[in-house]
C-alpha positions as CSV (number, residue, x, y, z in Angstrom):
1,M,7.0,1.1,-19.1
2,P,4.0,2.1,-21.0
3,V,1.4,-0.1,-22.6
4,S,2.4,-1.2,-26.4
5,D,0.1,-1.0,-29.3
6,G,0.4,-4.8,-29.6
7,Y,-0.8,-5.4,-26.2
8,I,-3.9,-3.3,-26.7
9,D,-4.7,-5.1,-30.0
10,F,-4.1,-8.3,-28.1
11,V,-6.6,-7.2,-25.4
12,R,-8.9,-6.0,-28.0
13,D,-9.1,-9.5,-29.6
14,L,-9.6,-10.9,-26.4
15,L,-12.4,-8.8,-25.5
16,A,-14.1,-8.7,-28.5
17,A,-17.5,-10.1,-27.0
18,F,-17.8,-6.7,-25.2
19,E,-17.7,-4.4,-28.4
20,P,-17.5,-1.5,-28.4
21,L,-14.5,-1.5,-27.0
22,R,-12.5,2.0,-26.4
23,F,-8.8,2.4,-25.4
24,K,-8.0,5.8,-23.7
25,R,-4.4,6.5,-23.2
26,M,-3.4,7.8,-19.7
27,F,-0.2,7.9,-17.6
28,G,1.6,5.7,-19.7
29,G,-1.3,3.1,-19.5
30,A,-4.6,2.8,-21.1
31,G,-8.3,2.8,-19.7
32,V,-10.6,0.2,-21.2
33,Y,-14.2,1.3,-21.8
34,S,-17.2,-1.1,-23.3
35,N,-20.3,1.1,-23.9
36,E,-18.5,4.1,-22.1
37,V,-17.9,1.9,-18.8
38,F,-14.6,2.0,-17.4
39,F,-13.9,-1.4,-16.6
40,A,-10.4,-2.4,-17.0
41,I,-6.7,-0.8,-17.3
42,L,-3.6,-1.7,-19.2
43,V,-0.5,-1.2,-17.5
44,D,3.1,-2.5,-18.5
45,D,1.3,-5.0,-20.9
46,V,-0.8,-6.4,-18.0
47,L,-4.5,-6.4,-18.1
48,Y,-6.2,-5.4,-14.7
49,L,-9.9,-5.8,-14.2
50,K,-12.3,-3.7,-11.6
51,V,-13.1,-5.3,-8.7
52,D,-15.5,-4.4,-5.8
53,E,-16.6,-6.2,-2.4
54,Q,-18.5,-8.7,-4.3
55,T,-15.6,-9.8,-6.5
56,R,-12.2,-9.0,-4.9
57,G,-12.0,-12.1,-3.0
58,D,-11.6,-14.1,-6.5
59,Y,-8.3,-12.3,-7.1
60,E,-7.2,-12.3,-3.5
61,S,-7.6,-16.2,-3.3
62,Q,-5.1,-16.3,-6.2
63,G,-2.6,-14.3,-4.3
64,L,-3.0,-11.8,-6.5
65,R,-2.6,-8.1,-5.3
66,P,-4.2,-4.8,-6.5
67,L,-2.7,-2.1,-8.9
68,T,-0.8,0.1,-6.9
69,Y,1.2,3.5,-8.1
70,R,3.4,6.3,-6.6
71,K,1.8,9.6,-6.3
72,K,3.9,12.8,-6.8
73,N,4.1,13.4,-2.8
74,G,5.7,10.1,-2.7
75,R,3.0,8.1,-1.2
76,T,1.5,4.8,-2.7
77,A,-2.1,4.7,-3.9
78,T,-4.2,1.6,-4.5
79,M,-6.9,1.1,-7.0
80,S,-9.7,-1.2,-7.3
81,Y,-8.2,-3.0,-10.1
82,Y,-6.4,-6.5,-10.0
83,P,-4.3,-8.4,-12.8
84,V,-6.2,-11.1,-14.5
85,P,-4.6,-14.7,-13.5
86,A,-2.5,-16.0,-16.6
87,D,-4.9,-19.2,-16.9
88,I,-7.8,-17.1,-17.0
89,L,-6.2,-14.9,-19.8
90,E,-5.9,-18.4,-21.7
91,D,-9.4,-19.7,-21.0
92,P,-12.0,-17.8,-23.6
93,E,-15.0,-18.9,-21.3
94,A,-13.4,-18.0,-18.1
95,L,-12.1,-14.5,-19.4
96,T,-15.6,-13.7,-20.7
97,A,-17.1,-14.4,-17.0
98,W,-14.3,-12.3,-15.1
99,T,-14.8,-9.6,-17.5
100,R,-18.5,-9.6,-17.1
101,E,-17.9,-9.4,-13.6
102,A,-15.6,-6.4,-13.7
103,L,-18.5,-4.8,-15.8
104,E,-20.9,-5.2,-13.2
105,A,-18.5,-3.7,-10.6
106,A,-17.7,-0.9,-12.5
107,N,-21.5,-0.4,-13.0
108,R,-22.0,-0.8,-9.2
109,A,-19.3,1.8,-8.5
110,A,-20.8,4.2,-10.9
111,R,-24.2,3.8,-9.5
112,R,-23.1,4.2,-5.9
113,S,-21.1,7.8,-7.0
114,T,-24.4,8.8,-8.9
115,V,-26.3,8.2,-5.4
116,R,-23.9,10.2,-3.3
117,R,-24.0,13.3,-5.8
């Protein structure tokens, strides 16, 4: 199921501290950018934040699993994005901290990508 316009508006309100935000529709979902940094994905009206080796444990310790999808060849691909726990969504201070960590993870990934080029 694609992400709804209402959910995009909901997430925009939740993450207002990270403006300017841009939502780019893709593959039925939407990518979320702050200052051109791709740090979150909305799929099926669920917010997923970018993780890396430094932040993944916070999500896994809560029993969360990464975003996966089925590729055209039938294989499953796993992305470095995890769903935000419900209690974090309901706590503005905690959500701000988790979002800041996702932005940092996205920036680290971008720096690694630039170095490899």
